[in-house]
C-alpha positions as CSV (number, residue, x, y, z in Angstrom):
1,X,61.0,8.2,122.5
2,X,62.0,10.1,125.6
3,X,62.5,8.4,128.9
4,X,61.1,4.8,128.9
5,X,59.5,5.2,132.3
6,X,58.7,8.9,132.0
7,X,55.0,8.5,131.8
8,X,55.0,6.7,135.1
9,X,57.4,9.1,136.8
10,X,56.1,12.5,135.8
11,X,52.8,14.2,136.0
12,X,51.3,16.4,133.4
13,X,52.2,20.1,133.8
14,X,49.9,22.7,132.3
15,X,51.1,26.1,131.1
16,X,50.9,28.9,133.7
17,X,48.6,31.9,133.3
18,X,49.0,35.4,134.6
19,X,46.6,36.3,137.4
20,X,43.0,37.2,136.3
21,X,43.2,40.7,137.7
22,X,46.4,41.4,135.8
23,X,45.4,40.1,132.4
24,X,42.0,41.8,132.4
25,X,43.8,45.2,132.2
26,X,44.9,44.7,128.6
27,X,44.6,42.5,125.5
28,X,48.1,41.0,125.8
29,X,48.7,37.2,125.8
30,X,48.8,35.8,129.3
31,X,49.8,32.2,128.8
32,X,53.4,31.5,129.8
33,X,55.2,28.8,127.7
34,X,57.1,26.0,129.5
35,X,60.7,26.4,130.5
36,X,63.2,24.3,128.8
37,X,63.4,21.9,131.7
38,X,59.6,21.7,132.1
39,X,59.2,21.0,128.3
40,X,61.9,18.3,128.6
41,X,60.1,16.6,131.4
42,X,56.8,16.8,129.6
43,X,58.4,15.3,126.5
44,X,59.7,12.4,128.6
45,X,56.1,11.4,129.3
46,X,55.6,10.3,125.6
47,X,55.1,6.5,125.8
48,X,56.6,5.2,122.5
49,X,53.1,3.5,122.2
50,X,53.9,1.8,118.9
51,X,51.0,3.3,117.0
52,X,51.0,7.1,117.6
53,X,47.3,7.8,117.7
54,X,48.2,11.4,118.4
55,X,49.5,11.8,114.9
56,X,46.3,10.5,113.3
57,X,44.3,12.6,115.7
58,X,46.1,15.7,114.5
59,X,44.6,17.1,111.3
60,X,48.0,18.1,110.0
61,X,49.5,14.7,111.2
62,X,52.2,16.3,113.3
63,X,55.0,13.8,113.9
64,X,54.5,14.3,117.7
65,X,56.5,11.4,119.2
66,X,59.6,12.5,117.2
67,X,59.6,16.1,118.5
68,X,58.7,15.0,122.0
69,X,61.9,12.9,122.0
70,X,64.0,15.6,120.5
71,X,62.9,18.1,123.1
72,X,63.6,15.6,125.9
73,X,67.1,15.2,124.5
74,X,67.6,19.0,124.1
75,X,67.7,19.0,120.3
76,X,65.4,22.0,119.9
77,X,66.5,23.0,116.4
78,X,65.8,19.5,115.1
79,X,62.4,19.5,116.9
80,X,61.5,22.7,115.1
81,X,62.4,21.2,111.8
82,X,60.1,18.2,112.5
83,X,57.3,20.5,113.6
84,X,57.6,22.6,110.5
85,X,57.6,19.6,108.2
86,X,53.8,19.2,108.8
87,X,52.7,22.5,110.1
88,X,53.3,25.9,108.5
89,X,52.1,27.9,111.5
90,X,52.7,26.2,114.8
91,X,52.9,29.6,116.6
92,X,49.1,29.7,115.9
93,X,48.1,26.1,116.7
94,X,50.4,26.0,119.7
95,X,48.2,28.8,121.1
96,X,44.7,28.3,120.0
97,X,44.2,24.7,118.8
98,X,41.9,22.7,121.0
99,X,44.5,19.8,120.7
100,X,42.6,16.8,119.3
101,X,46.0,15.1,119.3
102,X,45.9,15.1,123.1
103,X,42.4,13.5,123.1
104,X,43.9,10.7,120.9
105,X,47.1,10.3,123.1
106,X,47.4,6.6,124.2
107,X,48.3,7.8,127.7
108,X,44.9,9.6,127.8
109,X,43.1,6.2,128.0
110,X,43.6,6.0,131.8
111,X,45.8,8.9,132.7
112,X,46.5,12.6,131.8
113,X,47.5,13.0,128.1
114,X,51.0,14.2,127.2
115,X,51.0,18.0,127.1
116,X,51.5,18.1,123.3
117,X,50.2,21.6,122.7
118,X,52.4,23.1,125.4
119,X,55.5,21.4,124.0
120,X,54.6,22.7,120.5
121,X,54.2,26.2,121.9
122,X,57.6,25.9,123.6
123,X,59.3,24.7,120.4
124,X,58.1,27.4,118.1
125,X,58.7,30.2,120.6
126,X,62.3,29.0,121.1
127,X,62.7,28.9,117.3
128,X,61.5,32.5,117.1
129,X,63.7,33.7,120.0
130,X,66.8,32.1,118.4
131,X,66.2,33.2,114.8
132,X,65.7,29.7,113.5
133,X,62.6,30.5,111.5
134,X,64.0,31.8,108.2
135,X,62.7,32.2,104.7
136,X,63.0,29.2,102.3
137,X,62.8,30.7,98.8
138,X,62.7,28.3,95.9
139,X,65.9,27.2,94.1
140,X,64.2,28.0,90.7
141,X,61.0,29.6,89.5
142,X,58.4,27.8,87.4
143,X,56.9,30.9,85.7
144,X,53.4,29.8,86.8
145,X,51.2,32.3,88.6
146,X,48.6,31.5,91.3
147,X,46.1,33.7,93.0
148,X,44.9,33.0,96.5
149,X,41.6,34.7,97.5
150,X,41.6,34.9,101.3
151,X,44.5,35.3,103.7
152,X,43.4,33.1,106.6
153,X,45.2,29.9,107.6
154,X,44.2,27.9,104.5
155,X,45.2,30.7,102.1
156,X,48.5,31.5,103.9
157,X,49.5,27.8,104.1
158,X,48.7,27.2,100.4
159,X,50.6,30.4,99.4
160,X,53.7,29.4,101.3
161,X,53.8,25.9,99.9
162,X,53.3,27.0,96.4
163,X,55.9,29.8,96.7
164,X,58.4,27.2,97.9
165,X,57.6,25.1,94.9
166,X,58.7,28.0,92.7
167,X,55.3,29.6,91.6
168,X,54.5,33.3,91.7
169,X,51.8,33.6,94.3
170,X,49.6,36.6,95.0
171,X,47.3,36.6,98.1
172,X,44.2,38.9,97.9
173,X,42.5,40.0,101.1
174,X,39.4,42.2,101.4
175,X,40.5,43.7,104.7
176,X,43.4,46.2,105.3
177,X,45.5,43.6,107.1
178,X,46.6,40.0,106.3
179,X,45.5,37.1,108.4
180,X,41.7,36.5,107.8
181,X,39.9,35.3,110.9
182,X,43.3,34.6,112.6
183,X,43.7,38.4,112.5
184,X,40.2,39.6,113.1
185,X,38.2,36.7,114.7
186,X,40.6,35.6,117.4
187,X,41.2,38.2,120.3
188,X,44.7,39.4,120.8
189,X,44.8,38.0,124.3
190,X,44.7,34.5,122.7
191,X,46.9,35.3,119.7
192,X,49.2,38.3,119.5
193,X,49.0,39.6,116.0
194,X,52.7,40.3,115.8
195,X,53.0,36.6,115.1
196,X,51.0,36.9,111.9
197,X,53.2,39.9,110.8
198,X,56.3,37.8,111.6
199,X,55.1,34.9,109.5
200,X,53.9,37.2,106.8
201,X,57.4,38.7,106.5
202,X,58.8,35.2,106.0
203,X,56.3,34.5,103.2
204,X,57.2,37.8,101.5
205,X,60.8,36.9,101.6
206,X,59.9,33.6,99.9
207,X,58.2,35.5,97.1
208,X,54.6,35.7,98.1
209,X,52.9,39.0,97.2
210,X,50.1,40.4,99.3
211,X,47.3,42.7,98.1
212,X,44.9,44.0,100.8
213,X,41.6,45.9,100.6
214,X,40.7,44.0,97.4
215,X,37.4,42.1,97.1
216,X,37.3,39.3,94.6
217,X,33.8,39.1,93.1
218,X,31.4,40.6,90.6
219,X,30.7,43.8,92.5
220,X,32.0,45.5,95.7
221,X,30.2,44.2,98.8
222,X,28.0,46.4,100.9
223,X,28.5,47.0,104.6
224,X,29.4,43.5,105.7
225,X,31.3,42.1,108.7
226,X,35.1,42.4,108.2
227,X,35.2,44.3,105.0
228,X,37.7,47.1,104.2
229,X,37.7,46.6,100.4
230,X,38.5,49.6,98.3
231,X,39.1,47.7,95.0
232,X,37.2,45.1,93.2
233,X,38.6,42.4,90.9
234,X,36.2,40.1,88.9
235,X,36.7,36.4,88.6
236,X,37.2,36.8,84.9
237,X,40.0,39.3,85.4
238,X,41.7,36.9,87.9
239,X,41.4,33.8,85.7
240,X,42.8,35.7,82.7
241,X,45.9,36.8,84.6
242,X,46.6,33.7,86.7
243,X,47.2,30.0,85.8
244,X,45.2,28.8,88.9
245,X,43.0,30.4,91.6
246,X,42.5,29.1,95.1
247,X,39.3,30.2,97.0
248,X,40.2,30.1,100.7
249,X,37.9,32.5,102.4
250,X,36.3,31.8,105.8
251,X,32.8,30.7,106.8
252,X,31.6,34.2,107.3
253,X,27.8,33.9,107.3
254,X,26.8,33.8,111.0
255,X,23.8,31.8,112.2
256,X,21.0,34.2,113.1
257,X,18.4,34.1,115.8
258,X,15.1,35.2,114.2
259,X,13.0,36.0,117.3
260,X,10.9,39.0,118.3
261,X,13.1,41.9,119.1
262,X,16.1,40.8,117.0
263,X,16.1,44.2,115.3
264,X,16.7,46.1,118.6
265,X,19.9,48.0,119.0
266,X,22.3,46.1,121.2
267,X,21.7,42.7,119.6
268,X,24.7,41.8,117.5
269,X,26.5,39.0,115.8
270,X,29.6,38.1,117.7
271,X,32.0,39.2,114.9
272,X,30.4,42.6,114.9
273,X,31.8,42.9,118.4
274,X,35.1,41.0,118.1
275,X,36.4,42.2,114.7
276,X,36.2,45.9,115.5
277,X,37.8,45.2,118.9
278,X,40.8,43.6,117.1
279,X,41.0,46.6,114.8
280,X,40.9,48.9,117.8
281,X,43.8,47.0,119.5
282,X,45.7,47.3,116.2
283,X,45.1,51.1,116.1
284,X,42.5,51.0,113.3
285,X,39.7,52.9,114.9
286,X,37.4,52.5,117.9
287,X,35.0,49.6,118.5
288,X,31.5,51.1,118.2
289,X,30.2,48.4,120.6
290,X,31.3,48.7,124.2
291,X,30.3,46.3,127.0
292,X,31.4,48.6,129.9
293,X,28.8,48.8,132.7
294,X,26.4,46.5,130.7
295,X,24.7,43.2,131.4
296,X,26.0,41.1,128.6
297,X,24.4,37.9,127.4
298,X,26.3,35.7,125.0
299,X,24.2,33.1,123.1
300,X,26.3,30.2,122.0
301,X,28.6,28.0,124.0
302,X,31.6,27.6,121.7
303,X,34.9,29.2,121.2
304,X,33.5,32.4,119.6
305,X,31.2,32.8,122.6
306,X,34.1,32.4,124.9
307,X,36.0,35.1,123.1
308,X,33.0,37.4,123.6
309,X,33.1,36.6,127.3
310,X,36.8,37.5,127.6
311,X,36.4,40.7,125.6
312,X,33.4,41.8,127.5
313,X,35.2,41.4,130.8
314,X,38.1,43.5,129.5
315,X,35.6,46.2,128.6
316,X,34.4,46.2,132.2
317,X,31.0,44.5,131.8
318,X,28.7,44.6,134.8
319,X,27.8,41.0,134.3
320,X,28.4,38.3,131.6
321,X,26.1,35.3,131.1
322,X,26.5,32.7,128.5
323,X,23.7,30.5,127.2
324,X,23.8,27.2,125.4
325,X,20.8,25.4,124.0
326,X,22.3,22.0,124.3
327,X,22.5,20.1,127.6
328,X,25.4,20.5,130.0
329,X,28.1,18.1,129.0
330,X,29.6,15.7,131.5
331,X,32.5,16.8,133.6
332,X,34.5,13.8,132.5
333,X,34.1,11.8,129.3
334,X,33.8,8.0,129.2
335,X,37.3,7.4,127.9
336,X,36.9,3.7,127.1
337,X,33.9,4.7,124.9
338,X,35.3,7.9,123.3
339,X,39.0,7.4,122.9
340,X,40.8,8.2,120.6
341,X,38.1,10.5,119.3
342,X,37.3,14.1,120.3
343,X,35.0,13.7,123.4
344,X,32.0,15.7,124.4
345,X,32.7,17.0,127.9
346,X,32.5,20.2,129.8
347,X,35.3,22.6,128.8
348,X,36.0,25.7,130.8
349,X,38.1,28.3,129.0
350,X,40.4,31.0,130.5
351,X,37.7,33.5,129.6
352,X,35.1,31.7,131.7
353,X,37.5,31.8,134.7
354,X,37.7,35.6,134.3
355,X,34.0,35.9,135.2
356,X,31.0,34.4,133.6
357,X,27.7,32.7,134.5
358,X,27.0,29.8,132.3
359,X,23.7,28.0,131.6
360,X,22.7,25.1,129.5
361,X,19.4,23.7,128.0
362,X,18.0,27.2,127.5
363,X,16.5,28.8,124.4
364,X,15.9,32.5,123.8
365,X,12.4,33.3,122.9
366,X,12.4,37.1,122.5
367,X,14.2,40.4,123.2
368,X,12.4,43.3,124.9
369,X,13.5,46.9,124.6
370,X,12.7,50.5,125.1
371,X,13.3,53.4,122.6
372,X,14.7,50.8,120.2
373,X,17.3,49.5,122.6
374,X,17.4,46.0,124.1
375,X,16.9,45.8,127.8
376,X,15.7,42.3,128.6
377,X,15.9,38.8,127.3
378,X,13.1,36.2,127.6
379,X,14.1,32.5,127.5
380,X,12.7,29.1,128.4
381,X,14.3,25.9,129.6
382,X,14.3,23.0,127.3
383,X,14.8,19.2,127.5
384,X,16.3,16.9,124.9
385,X,14.8,13.4,124.3
386,X,16.0,11.2,121.4
387,X,17.7,14.2,119.8
388,X,14.6,16.3,119.8
389,X,14.2,19.5,121.8
390,X,11.0,20.5,123.7
391,X,10.2,23.4,126.0
392,X,9.6,22.8,129.7
393,X,6.2,24.3,130.6
394,X,6.4,27.0,133.3
395,X,10.2,27.4,133.0
396,X,10.2,30.8,131.4
397,X,12.8,33.3,132.7
398,X,13.5,37.0,132.1
399,X,16.8,38.7,132.6
400,X,18.5,42.0,132.1
401,X,20.4,42.3,128.8
402,X,21.9,45.6,127.6
403,X,24.1,43.8,125.1
404,X,23.4,40.5,123.4
405,X,26.0,38.7,121.3
406,X,25.0,35.9,118.9
407,X,27.7,33.3,118.8
408,X,25.9,30.3,117.4
409,X,28.3,29.3,114.7
410,X,28.6,30.0,111.0
411,X,26.4,28.5,108.3
412,X,28.4,29.1,105.1
413,X,31.0,31.1,103.2
414,X,30.2,34.4,101.5
415,X,27.7,33.4,98.8
416,X,28.5,36.4,96.6
417,X,32.0,35.1,96.0
418,X,30.8,31.6,95.1
419,X,28.1,32.9,92.8
420,X,30.5,35.2,91.1
421,X,32.8,32.3,90.2
422,X,29.8,30.1,89.3
423,X,31.2,27.1,91.2
424,X,29.0,24.2,92.2
425,X,27.9,24.1,95.9
426,X,27.1,21.3,98.3
427,X,23.9,21.0,100.3
428,X,25.3,23.3,103.0
429,X,26.2,26.2,100.7
430,X,30.0,25.4,100.6
431,X,32.0,24.9,97.5
432,X,31.8,21.4,96.2
433,X,35.3,19.9,95.9
434,X,36.9,16.7,97.2
435,X,40.0,16.3,99.2
436,X,41.9,14.4,96.5
437,X,42.4,17.3,94.1
438,X,40.4,20.2,95.7
439,X,39.1,21.2,92.3
440,X,35.9,23.0,91.9
441,X,33.4,22.7,89.0
442,X,35.1,25.7,87.4
443,X,38.3,25.2,85.4
444,X,41.5,26.4,87.1
445,X,39.6,27.2,90.3
446,X,40.4,25.3,93.5
447,X,39.0,25.6,97.1
448,X,40.3,24.9,100.5
449,X,39.5,25.6,104.2
450,X,36.2,26.8,105.5
451,X,35.0,27.8,102.0
452,X,35.1,24.1,101.1
453,X,34.5,22.2,104.4
454,X,32.5,24.7,106.3
455,X,33.2,26.2,109.7
456,X,36.2,24.4,111.3
457,X,39.4,24.7,113.2
458,X,42.5,26.6,112.1
459,X,44.5,23.4,112.1
460,X,42.0,21.9,109.6
461,X,42.4,25.0,107.4
462,X,46.2,24.6,107.5
463,X,45.8,20.9,106.4
464,X,43.5,21.8,103.5
465,X,45.8,24.7,102.4
466,X,48.8,22.4,102.3
467,X,46.9,19.6,100.4
468,X,45.3,22.1,98.0
469,X,48.8,23.5,97.3
470,X,50.0,20.1,96.2
471,X,46.9,19.6,94.0
472,X,47.5,23.0,92.3
473,X,51.2,22.1,91.9
474,X,50.3,18.8,90.2
475,X,47.7,20.6,88.0
476,X,50.3,23.2,86.9
477,X,53.4,20.9,86.6
478,X,52.1,17.4,86.1
479,X,53.6,16.2,89.3
480,X,54.6,17.6,92.7
481,X,57.1,17.0,95.5
482,X,55.0,19.0,98.0
483,X,53.8,16.9,100.9
484,X,50.1,16.2,101.4
């Protein structure tokens, strides 16, 4: 551990942000990682609690106490090795993960949790600055070929692990750039896309091949969210050429709001707004949806909704309002009741701090427009009793809405891909496969990430990609030395 009495001597220090007025001018990252001395002090707060609940709370089971101790002692290179032993992309999780590890921290029972995420951020950034993140090509090749459909965190993690095991891996992506929803779903101000390019270069040096603008399925898709496909490869072609196939696409089917006026211009899914914005920042064309000078209403209180808020403010929206149908969470969780699990409590993001009116227990009833364009939103307040929602009589409200963004989550992966492979689905429309071998009902076909588990976090996708890689390695070779 770090300093024995550190958790009693030092207070938690959060990462600093650039001022709101400055960061709203662009789409650059604005979170400043800890200095070496600050990270050392924060590492000293780790308690040596005996049973590291942080490790079990982390989906990839990061060995958090070890790298906290190493940072405290100034052994940054060793800390990076420990971090990479469980996590392929800490530069991503150190920026965007909600940190369930911190909710599980023993110190969090009656104090502020150790700043695990900020220390992780500092470790990987120092590794990048010093050139410590280098390719790890295999000592020998197996001659086996694996196709990975989808280049998000699950697909990238699986590809890297399998390449290091000596397999020839090809990653297929329907868009023109690699990264999946890391690339297109997360705004640049939260995750600079140079980091994906940096990690992609490492994978290429390890032997991974990338093929972009390729759709895997029976036929080319139509005009869908995030689709730059110019080539189509059928499942039969893929299975004939490769010894195993991993389906690792995202949960791309957004939840709709089928109310009167849904068809009006100005009512969009969140990703119809966010993805073109990321493409615009990358120099791949203009975003056809612009929030400048508009009254924006974001429906949905999660991370995607928060991203819509931050992007709208950078456009110069006249006002931004965010609705959530669920009740307002408590300001502070009941720690003795919820620890070490992820608590339900009010969370305010950096985007909310940039300017946003938030409202809870409110349901949208209809959109009103003129000349085919949305102008107003009609809603009603609701109450929840025994898990059931009911409208409050006489609570109807009407408000201006020039742009409405639906950010209510995602219901399933792209069904066209699942149907093309003929894999069995679960009740939610995801691929049916367990977490022991990640095999689908189709021979040689495996599944990982959102396509198997449904909408989830990047860190869960990394875990599934790593575990699926081991399952594929065992399938191809009879045994595996890859970690789960």
